[in-house]
C-alpha positions as CSV (number, residue, x, y, z in Angstrom):
1,M,198.0,48.3,-67.6
2,N,197.3,46.5,-70.9
3,V,194.5,43.9,-71.0
4,R,193.3,41.8,-73.9
5,I,189.5,42.0,-74.4
6,R,187.5,39.3,-76.2
7,Y,183.9,39.7,-77.3
8,F,181.7,36.7,-78.1
9,A,178.4,35.9,-79.9
10,S,175.9,38.8,-80.1
11,I,178.2,41.2,-78.2
12,R,180.9,40.6,-80.9
13,E,178.4,41.2,-83.6
14,A,177.2,44.4,-82.0
15,I,180.7,45.8,-81.4
16,G,182.0,44.7,-84.8
17,H,185.1,42.8,-83.8
18,G,186.1,39.9,-81.7
19,S,189.1,41.3,-79.7
20,E,191.2,44.3,-78.8
21,T,194.1,45.2,-76.6
22,L,193.3,48.2,-74.3
23,S,195.5,50.3,-72.0
24,T,193.3,50.9,-68.9
25,R,193.5,52.3,-65.4
26,S,190.4,50.2,-64.4
27,G,191.2,47.9,-61.4
28,T,188.2,45.5,-61.7
29,L,186.1,43.9,-64.3
30,G,183.1,46.1,-63.4
31,A,185.2,49.3,-63.8
32,L,186.5,48.1,-67.1
33,R,182.9,47.4,-68.2
34,D,182.0,51.0,-67.2
35,E,185.0,52.3,-69.1
36,L,183.9,50.5,-72.2
37,I,180.3,51.7,-71.9
38,A,181.6,55.3,-71.5
39,R,183.2,55.0,-75.0
40,G,179.7,55.3,-76.4
41,E,178.2,53.2,-79.2
42,P,178.4,50.4,-80.0
43,H,179.9,49.4,-76.6
44,A,177.3,51.4,-74.6
45,S,174.3,49.3,-75.8
46,A,176.2,46.0,-76.1
47,L,177.5,46.1,-72.5
48,A,174.8,48.3,-70.9
49,R,174.0,48.0,-67.3
50,G,170.7,46.1,-66.9
51,K,171.7,43.8,-69.7
52,S,172.7,40.3,-68.9
53,V,176.4,40.0,-69.7
54,R,178.7,37.2,-68.5
55,L,182.4,37.9,-67.7
56,A,185.5,35.8,-67.6
57,L,189.0,36.7,-66.4
58,D,191.8,34.5,-67.8
59,Q,189.2,32.0,-69.0
60,E,187.5,31.6,-65.6
61,M,184.0,32.9,-64.9
62,S,184.3,35.9,-62.7
63,D,182.1,38.6,-61.1
64,E,182.6,42.3,-61.6
65,G,184.7,42.7,-58.5
66,A,187.5,40.5,-59.9
67,A,190.8,42.4,-60.0
68,L,192.5,43.0,-63.3
69,R,196.3,42.5,-63.8
70,E,198.8,43.4,-66.5
71,G,198.4,41.2,-69.5
72,C,195.2,39.5,-68.4
73,E,192.4,38.4,-70.8
74,V,188.9,39.6,-70.2
75,A,185.9,38.1,-72.0
76,F,182.4,39.5,-72.4
77,F,179.6,37.2,-73.6
78,P,175.8,36.9,-73.3
79,P,174.3,34.1,-71.2
80,V,174.2,30.8,-73.1
81,T,171.5,28.2,-72.8
82,G,171.8,24.7,-74.1
83,G,169.3,22.0,-74.9
């Protein structure tokens, strides 16, 4: 299936671009994250396990168990604090 991936803030800076379309067999957000990490650098360090990364599916905050669907939009971003 094809998914659109968007990267924000420090993750976008580390990866070097803000979005891409990817053909994937991953069924969940967590599996997609692992697939991207397996690409190697810069994805491996930007999305590494143990790093705090927030995920959204079709512009709604989601956990790694959320199911992907054809044409969905996935977003990766660091936690944001305000003040």
